[in-house]
N, C-alpha and C positions, 0 to 999 in steps of 0.2 A: 124153337131154333129154326134158322133159315131151311128151306127145302133142300139146299144143297148138302145139308148134313145128314149123316146115317147113324148107325148105332155105335156101341162102345167097341173098342179094339181088343184084340188078343196080343200076346206077346210072344215072339220067337226069339231065338238066340242064334247069333252068327259069330263064330270065333270068340265067344266070350261076351259079346255085346249084346244088349237087349234091343230087338227091333220091335217097334210097336206096329202091328198089322191091322189097321182099322178094318172092321167088318161091315159090310153092308147087308141090306135086307135079304139078299138072295145067297149069302154065304151059307155054308153047312154049319151044323151046330158046333162042330169041334174047331172051327175056324181054320181048318187046313185045306179041305176041298172046296175051293172057291170057284164061282161061275166062270167059265172060260169066256164068256161074252163081255165081261167087265174088264176094262183096260186097267193094267197095273201102273200105278203112279207111285214114283218113289220121291218123298219130300224130305229134305234135310234142313236143320238149323245148326247154328254153331253154339258151343258152350261159353262160358264166361271167359273174358279176356281183359287184360290191362286193368284199369281200376274200376270199370263198370260194374255196377251191382247186379245188373240183369243183362241178358242178351234177348232183345225183343224177338229175334228171328226164332229162337228156340221156343220162346213163350207162345208164339203162334203156332208152331209145328206141334207143340203139346196139346194146345187147345183143339187143333184138328185131329190129332191122334185119339182125343177123347170121343170126338163126335163122328169122325169119319167123314167122307164125301160120298153122297149117294151115286150109286151107279159105278163106283170105282173099287178097285182093290188098292187101298192106300197102305203104303209102307212108309213108316217115318223113322227118322235116325237122328240123334244128336251127334255132331262131329266135333271132336276137339279142335282147338285153334292151334294145330300142329301140321306143319308141312308134310312131313314124313307119314303122319296118320292119314292125311287125305290122300297121298299118293298110293297108299296100300288098301285103304278100306273102300274108296270110291269104285275102282275096278271090280272089287269083289261084290259089291252090292249090285252092280250091272250083271254080273255073271250070275249071282245067286237068284236074283228076282226077274230078270229080264223085262224091266219096265218099258211100257209103251211111251212114257213120258217121265222125265226127270226135272224136278224144280228144286233147285238149291236156293235157301234163304240166308241173308246175313244182315246184321244190323249197321245201319249208317247213322252215327250219332248226330250228324247235322240235317239229315233229311227230316222233312215234314209230312211227306206223302210216300206212298209205296212207289218205288222205281224199278222198272223192268229193264235190265241190261241187254244190249244188242250183241255184245262181242267180248272177247277175252284175248290177252296176248300171252305169249309164251315167256317172255323175259321181264327183267327188271324188278325182281322180287327181293327187295334189300331189307325190309323191315322185319326183325326178328319175331318169332312166334312165341307161344307161352313157354316153350322149352328153351328160349334164347337161340333158336336155330334159324338158319336161312338156307334157302336151297342152294346147292353147288352151282356156282357161276350165276347165280340169280335166276336159274331157269326151272320151269315146270318140267319140261321134257328135254333131257340133255343132248338128244340126238336131233333136235329141231332148231333152227335159228331163233335168235332172241326176239326179232320182230314178226314172227309168225303170229297171224291174227285169225282166230276162228269165230264164225258167227253162227247163231242160231238159224234154223231154217224157218222159224216161225215169222209171220208178218207182224210185227209188234205194234206197227202203226194202226193196222186194221184192227188189232187187238184193243188198243186204248180207245179206238172209236166205238167198239162193241160195249166196252165197259162204261163209257159215258152214258149210253142209253139203258144200261142194266140197272141203274140206280144204286151203285155200290156206295157203301158209307164212306170209303176213303178213296180220294183221287188217285190215279195211277199215271205215272210219267214214264218216259223211255230215256235211256242215257247210253253213251258210247264209252264211257269210263267207269269201269267196275273197281277201280282203286288200287291195283297192284299190290294187294295184300291177300290174306287167305280167301277172300271173297272171290276175286278174280282167279286165283290159283284153282279153286275147286271147279270153277266154271270151265276153264280151260282143260282140266283133266276130264270132265265129262264130255265136253265138245269134241275131244279127239276119239271117244268111243262112239258117239252118236250126236247128230245135230238135233235130235229131238230133246233138246235141253233148254232150259231157261233159268237165269237167276234173278232173284228179286231182292232188293234192298228194302229193309224194313225200318221205319223210324222207331225211335224210343217209345216205350209204352206210355201212354196218357200225355203224349206231346204232339197232338192233342187227342189221338185216337186210342180207344181202349183195345185190349187184347181181342175182345169179341168182334169189335169193327173190323180189325185188321184180318183176323181169321175168315171172317165172312167174305172179304174182299179177295183174300188169296184163293179161297175155295172157289169163288166166281172166276178168277183168273185161270185156274186150273180146268175148270168145265169148259171155259171158252177156247182154251188151247186144245182140248181134246176134240172140240166140235171143228176147230180149224184144221186139225190134223186129218179129220175124215174127209175133208173136201181137197186136201192136197195129195199129189202123187208121192211115190217114194223118192226122197231127196237123193240128189247125186253127191259124189264126192266134193264136186266144185261148189255145191250150196254151202258147205261148211269149210271149204278150203282146206280139206283134209289131205295129207300127204299119204296116209295109209288107208286102206280099205278097212271096213269094220272087221272083216275076218282076220286080217292081219293083226289088228289091234287086240282081238281077244286072244290071239296066240301069245301075245306080249304080256298079257295081264299078270300071268304067274311070275314072270320076271320082275315086273315093275312093283308087284306087291311084296316081294321078298328083298328088294334093294331099295334102301332109302336114298333119296336124292338131296338129303339135307345134311348140314354139318353145323357143328357149334362154331 
């Protein structure tokens, strides 16, 4: 396997959900006491939705959960295609694991390459999720304006330039339109907590790239993002156009986790 991969994961449970915690070579034997020097990466994919027989994003996440990514504490999670679940689970994952980097993945059935998204909007979420629900007023966050836009603090142009020279098996593009469905919804949810977040759209499996090729490229993206973060200073609120400080956002996590923003 590629050098970016590590060893097999262990499983933890968070509020009844199984979290795959990939172990690297410096982890302890019980999989709990992990090296403090290794950055924590939270990697999520979505479950099945609509009439699709698979969700390539979760297939990639499962592949990386099996192998891990060398030099990282990799936490992986499958997220249902449900607005209220995203609103409750994502803040809890941030609070529980305190990740240095969060990478959300979702499938784009029309994509042919991997696509890294620059930004996410708060509003215009009108398409029903797997439960037939839509967010109240079409908003991710009810106290923010519909047109609020948050951006990652990472330089994605520099990222794609690095990836071109890294010999990745799958080309990587950037985009400013994450789709105004669960993909953009989860991206905005995390960006409100921290700009150290990126969303990756994944093409369907074998159209034309295999799970292994996609997983290898996603692992390289993650390692490049971590390298980029090392060279960057602490982002300011304006970098992600945040209305709240991260401390205020953490205080609101419990409230957002217990209150659904969705209605049938």
